[in-house]
C-alpha positions as CSV (number, residue, x, y, z in Angstrom):
1,M,6.3,87.9,-4.6
2,P,9.4,85.8,-5.3
3,C,11.3,87.6,-8.0
4,Y,12.9,84.6,-9.7
5,T,9.6,82.8,-10.5
6,I,9.1,85.0,-13.6
7,N,12.0,83.0,-15.1
8,L,10.1,79.8,-14.6
9,D,6.9,80.7,-16.4
10,P,7.6,78.1,-19.2
11,L,8.2,75.4,-16.7
12,F,5.0,76.3,-14.8
13,E,3.0,76.2,-18.0
14,E,4.6,72.8,-18.8
15,I,3.4,71.3,-15.5
16,G,-0.1,72.9,-15.8
17,V,0.1,75.8,-13.3
18,S,-2.1,78.9,-13.9
19,I,0.2,81.8,-13.0
20,T,-1.2,84.2,-10.4
21,K,0.5,86.1,-7.6
22,S,-0.7,83.6,-5.0
23,A,0.5,80.7,-7.2
24,R,4.0,82.2,-7.4
25,V,4.2,82.5,-3.6
26,R,3.0,78.8,-3.2
27,L,5.4,77.6,-5.9
28,D,8.3,79.5,-4.2
29,Q,7.5,77.6,-1.1
30,Y,7.5,74.2,-2.9
31,I,10.7,75.1,-4.8
32,Q,12.4,76.0,-1.6
33,E,11.2,72.8,0.1
34,I,12.8,70.8,-2.8
35,L,16.0,72.8,-2.7
36,G,16.2,72.8,1.1
37,T,16.4,76.6,1.2
38,I,13.4,77.5,3.3
39,D,12.7,81.3,3.5
40,A,15.8,82.2,1.4
41,D,15.8,85.3,-0.7
42,C,15.8,85.5,-4.5
43,D,19.5,86.1,-4.7
44,T,20.1,82.8,-3.0
45,V,17.4,80.7,-4.6
46,W,17.7,81.7,-8.3
47,P,21.4,81.0,-8.8
48,L,21.2,77.7,-7.1
49,L,18.0,76.6,-8.9
50,N,19.2,77.9,-12.3
51,N,22.5,75.9,-11.9
52,K,20.7,72.7,-10.9
53,L,18.2,73.0,-13.8
54,K,21.1,72.7,-16.3
55,N,21.3,69.0,-15.3
56,P,18.6,67.3,-17.4
57,Q,18.1,64.4,-14.9
58,W,17.8,66.7,-11.9
59,A,15.5,69.1,-13.9
60,A,13.1,66.1,-14.8
61,E,13.0,65.0,-11.2
62,F,12.5,68.6,-10.0
63,K,9.5,69.1,-12.4
64,E,7.9,65.9,-11.3
65,Q,8.3,66.8,-7.6
66,L,7.0,70.3,-8.2
67,K,4.0,68.9,-10.2
68,T,3.2,66.4,-7.4
69,K,3.3,69.2,-4.8
70,W,1.2,71.4,-6.9
71,A,-1.4,68.7,-7.5
72,A,-1.6,67.9,-3.8
73,R,-2.3,71.5,-2.7
74,D,-5.6,72.8,-1.5
75,W,-7.0,74.1,-4.7
76,R,-9.5,76.3,-2.9
77,E,-6.6,78.6,-1.9
78,G,-6.4,80.1,-5.4
79,L,-10.0,81.1,-5.4
80,L,-9.3,84.0,-3.2
81,S,-6.5,85.5,-5.3
């Protein structure tokens, strides 16, 4: 499970994500797609993301992209976790 996602729980709640282990894994994938850091470890992703989230415009765009990716997922995936 991606270690940095615990820091994003308020953001996940804001965009309407129910937090489960499988959701964290899927969100990590979406976050890394947005950042362009596919399969990077927590020590790479979290400092980059945390720094970028300090920019309000980038943070708003990020939330919208993440929300869109989450809404487009196959919702049946979470039924097994």
